[in-house]
C-alpha positions as CSV (number, residue, x, y, z in Angstrom):
1,M,95.8,41.6,106.3
2,N,97.0,40.6,102.8
3,D,96.7,43.6,100.5
4,V,96.5,43.7,96.7
5,A,100.0,44.4,95.4
6,D,100.8,47.1,92.9
7,E,100.8,46.9,89.1
8,Y,102.4,43.4,89.1
9,G,99.2,41.8,90.3
10,G,100.4,39.8,93.3
11,I,99.4,40.2,96.9
12,S,101.4,41.2,100.0
13,I,101.5,38.5,102.7
14,A,101.6,40.0,106.2
15,E,100.0,37.2,108.2
16,V,100.8,33.5,108.4
17,D,98.2,30.9,107.2
18,D,98.5,27.3,106.2
19,R,100.1,28.2,102.8
20,F,103.2,29.6,104.5
21,V,105.9,28.6,107.0
22,V,108.0,31.4,108.5
23,F,111.5,30.5,109.5
24,P,111.2,26.9,108.2
25,D,113.3,24.2,109.7
26,P,116.4,23.8,107.5
27,D,116.1,20.1,107.8
28,A,112.8,20.4,105.9
29,V,114.4,22.7,103.3
30,F,117.8,21.2,102.3
31,V,118.7,17.6,101.5
32,A,120.7,15.9,104.3
33,D,124.1,16.2,102.8
34,Q,123.6,19.9,102.1
35,R,122.2,20.8,105.5
36,D,125.2,23.2,106.2
37,L,123.8,25.4,103.4
38,A,121.5,26.9,106.1
39,R,124.5,29.0,107.4
40,L,124.9,30.6,104.0
41,M,121.4,30.6,102.6
42,H,118.9,31.5,105.3
43,P,115.4,30.1,104.9
44,L,112.9,32.9,105.3
45,V,109.5,31.6,104.2
46,S,108.3,28.3,102.7
47,I,105.4,28.4,100.3
48,D,103.0,25.5,99.6
49,L,103.0,25.0,95.8
50,A,99.3,24.0,96.0
51,A,98.6,27.7,96.7
52,V,100.0,28.5,93.3
53,D,98.6,25.5,91.4
54,P,96.4,22.9,93.0
55,D,98.1,20.2,90.9
56,W,101.5,21.0,92.3
57,T,102.9,19.4,95.5
58,G,105.7,20.3,97.9
59,R,107.0,23.6,99.1
60,V,109.4,26.1,97.7
61,H,111.5,28.5,99.7
62,L,112.6,32.1,99.8
63,L,116.2,32.0,100.9
64,S,118.5,34.9,101.7
65,P,122.1,34.2,100.8
66,V,124.9,35.7,102.9
67,G,126.7,38.3,100.7
68,P,129.0,41.2,101.0
69,E,128.3,43.7,103.8
70,Y,127.3,46.2,101.2
71,G,126.5,45.8,97.5
72,A,125.2,43.1,95.2
73,L,125.9,39.5,95.2
74,E,128.6,38.8,92.6
75,E,127.4,37.5,89.3
76,E,130.3,35.0,89.1
77,S,132.9,33.6,91.5
78,G,135.8,32.6,89.3
79,A,135.9,28.9,88.4
80,Y,132.9,28.1,90.7
81,A,130.2,29.6,88.4
82,G,128.6,26.7,86.6
83,A,126.0,25.9,84.0
84,E,123.1,26.2,86.5
85,S,124.3,28.6,89.2
86,N,126.4,31.7,89.6
87,G,126.6,34.2,92.3
88,A,123.4,36.0,91.2
89,W,121.4,33.0,90.0
90,L,121.0,30.0,92.3
91,T,119.3,26.8,91.0
92,F,117.8,24.0,93.2
93,R,116.0,20.8,92.3
94,M,113.3,19.4,94.4
95,Q,114.0,15.8,95.4
96,D,111.5,12.9,95.9
97,D,111.3,13.8,99.6
98,E,110.5,17.4,98.5
99,R,113.7,18.8,100.0
100,W,115.9,21.0,97.9
101,R,119.3,20.1,96.4
102,F,121.5,23.1,95.4
103,V,122.8,22.6,91.9
104,G,126.2,24.1,91.9
105,D,129.2,24.9,94.1
106,V,128.4,27.0,97.2
107,R,131.6,28.9,96.5
108,V,129.8,30.9,93.8
109,L,128.8,33.0,96.9
110,A,131.9,35.2,97.2
111,V,131.8,35.2,101.0
112,A,131.8,31.4,101.1
113,D,134.7,31.3,98.6
114,D,136.7,33.8,100.7
115,A,136.0,32.0,103.9
116,A,137.1,28.6,102.4
117,R,140.4,30.2,101.5
118,G,141.0,31.3,105.1
119,D,139.8,34.9,104.9
120,D,139.0,35.8,108.5
121,E,136.9,38.8,107.5
122,A,134.7,36.6,105.4
123,A,134.3,34.1,108.2
124,A,133.4,36.9,110.6
125,R,130.8,38.2,108.1
126,I,129.2,34.8,107.9
127,E,129.0,34.6,111.7
128,E,127.6,38.1,111.9
129,A,124.9,37.3,109.4
130,N,123.9,34.2,111.2
131,A,123.7,36.1,114.5
132,D,121.5,38.7,112.8
133,F,119.2,36.0,111.4
134,D,119.0,34.2,114.8
135,A,118.0,37.5,116.5
136,C,115.3,38.1,113.9
137,R,113.9,34.6,114.5
138,G,114.0,35.2,118.2
139,R,112.0,38.5,117.7
140,W,109.5,36.6,115.6
141,Q,109.0,34.0,118.3
142,R,108.8,36.6,121.1
143,Y,106.7,39.3,119.4
144,G,104.9,37.5,116.6
145,I,105.8,40.1,114.0
146,L,108.6,40.6,111.4
147,S,110.2,44.0,112.1
148,F,113.6,45.6,112.5
149,G,115.7,45.0,115.6
150,D,117.2,47.5,118.0
151,R,120.8,48.4,117.1
152,D,122.0,48.0,120.7
153,D,120.0,44.9,121.4
154,P,118.9,43.0,118.3
155,N,116.9,40.6,120.4
156,R,114.4,43.4,121.0
157,L,112.3,45.4,118.5
158,R,113.4,48.8,117.4
159,A,111.5,51.6,119.1
160,E,108.1,52.2,117.6
161,A,108.7,49.2,115.3
162,T,105.9,48.2,113.0
163,S,105.2,44.9,111.3
164,V,106.5,44.5,107.7
165,P,105.2,42.0,105.1
166,L,106.6,38.5,105.2
167,I,106.3,38.4,101.4
168,D,106.2,41.6,99.5
169,Q,104.7,40.0,96.4
170,F,103.1,36.6,96.1
171,G,102.0,35.8,92.5
172,G,101.5,38.1,89.6
173,T,104.3,38.9,87.2
174,P,108.0,39.5,88.2
175,P,108.6,43.0,89.5
176,N,110.8,45.3,87.5
177,G,114.4,45.8,88.7
178,N,118.0,45.4,88.0
179,W,117.8,41.6,88.5
180,V,117.4,41.4,84.7
181,V,120.8,43.0,84.1
182,G,122.9,40.0,85.3
183,T,123.6,37.2,82.9
184,P,122.0,33.9,83.8
185,P,124.1,30.7,83.7
186,A,124.1,28.7,80.5
187,G,121.3,26.4,81.8
188,L,118.9,29.3,82.1
189,E,117.6,31.8,79.6
190,L,116.0,35.2,80.3
191,D,113.5,36.1,77.5
192,E,113.0,39.9,77.5
193,S,111.2,40.1,74.2
194,D,108.2,41.4,76.1
195,T,109.9,44.3,77.9
196,D,107.0,44.5,80.5
197,V,107.1,40.8,81.5
198,P,110.5,39.1,81.3
199,V,110.2,35.3,81.2
200,L,112.8,33.0,82.7
201,R,113.2,29.6,80.9
202,L,115.3,26.5,81.1
203,A,117.8,26.2,78.2
204,D,115.4,23.7,76.6
205,G,112.7,26.3,76.5
206,R,110.5,25.3,79.4
207,P,109.2,28.4,81.2
208,F,109.5,29.1,84.9
209,H,106.5,30.4,86.9
210,F,107.2,33.5,89.0
211,I,106.2,32.6,92.6
212,A,107.1,35.4,95.0
213,A,109.5,38.2,95.9
214,T,110.5,39.8,99.2
215,S,113.2,41.9,100.6
216,G,116.2,40.4,102.4
217,Y,115.8,42.8,105.3
218,P,114.6,43.1,108.1
219,W,115.4,39.4,108.2
220,R,119.1,40.6,108.5
221,W,120.7,44.0,108.6
222,H,122.1,43.4,105.1
223,G,120.3,41.6,102.3
224,A,119.0,42.0,98.8
225,D,116.4,44.7,98.0
226,A,114.4,41.8,96.5
227,I,114.7,38.1,96.4
228,L,112.8,36.6,93.5
229,L,111.7,33.0,93.4
230,F,110.8,31.0,90.2
231,F,109.6,27.4,89.7
232,E,109.5,25.0,86.8
233,P,107.0,22.2,87.6
234,E,108.0,19.5,85.1
235,T,111.7,19.3,86.2
236,R,110.8,20.5,89.8
237,T,113.5,23.2,89.4
238,A,113.5,26.4,91.5
239,V,115.7,29.4,90.9
240,L,116.4,32.4,93.1
241,T,117.8,35.7,91.8
242,F,118.3,39.1,93.4
243,D,117.7,42.8,92.9
244,F,119.9,45.4,94.4
245,S,119.1,49.1,94.1
């Protein structure tokens, strides 16, 4: 059942229908030369843009980046933070084949930067996160629900597990949270003149539409409290940002 959300005006998505693809194939998400991003940005749910606006085509994706074991994704990762992406704001452009191209250097994710420099703990963190995600996908295929895994055997559901929403909020206005505290990269602007409804814009003023938000767990043991997805239809640009309590 899809319930009416809280004061933000969206709906909670608990069941799959033809608007959504759960655990989408990474080959359908990322352009071919960025396919390896799937190890660092796990595809959770794909959303048919026609469900947002019937004039829009293609799908956008809620992705969960691999981050530190505890704590927020870093706002910047040294020299790798660019004009369109930093560690807390990730920008993608939809290509002609409707796949996404990440606009930036993947090393804006601190764990990717550390692993590239030979940090064994960071490499192990990436492997652990991928194992967690694979186990969650296996539980979905086996039980047909999204729920937390058992600590001793993550391939099985936790005792007395109940289904949790696939998408916490679809539509409406962006939820409040500390995602507004981080500074967007130069190619983005966050307009907070209306303190109740912040508006994300491209630097040229074109506004993004808020699409959806969901938590990064139970997809993995560790993830953002909220993953927020925005889309700008003229440039076919998507942005993900993150809330950590």
